[in-house]
C-alpha positions in Angstrom: 17.0 -20.9 15.8 14.7 -22.7 13.6 13.2 -25.0 16.4 12.8 -22.4 18.8 10.6 -20.4 16.1 9.0 -23.1 14.8 6.5 -23.7 17.8 5.3 -20.0 17.6 4.9 -19.9 13.9 1.8 -21.4 12.0 2.8 -22.2 8.4 -0.3 -20.2 7.3 1.4 -17.1 8.8 4.4 -18.2 6.5 2.5 -18.5 3.4 0.5 -15.3 3.7 3.9 -13.2 4.5 5.8 -15.1 1.3 2.5 -14.5 -1.0 2.6 -10.7 -0.1 6.6 -10.4 -0.7 5.9 -12.2 -3.9 3.1 -10.1 -5.0 4.9 -6.9 -4.4 8.3 -8.2 -6.2 6.1 -9.3 -9.5 4.2 -5.9 -9.2 7.7 -4.1 -9.4 8.6 -6.5 -12.0 6.0 -6.0 -14.2 6.2 -1.9 -13.7 9.6 -1.9 -14.8 9.0 -4.6 -17.7 6.3 -2.1 -19.0 8.7 0.7 -18.8 11.5 -0.8 -20.6 8.9 -2.0 -23.4 7.8 1.5 -23.6 11.0 3.0 -23.8 11.8 0.2 -26.5 8.8 1.4 -28.6 9.6 5.2 -28.3 13.3 4.8 -29.5 12.0 2.6 -32.0 9.7 4.6 -33.9 11.1 8.1 -33.0 
């Protein structure tokens, strides 16, 4: 599997796809983290 794909792939393409996936995952994580912190602040001061 890997040997047959290796010729058609360039490492640059793999790097860009990994970066896009990582960036999307990180943005989701930050959004969830902010919502969680806002929820904690609301419950603490209400």
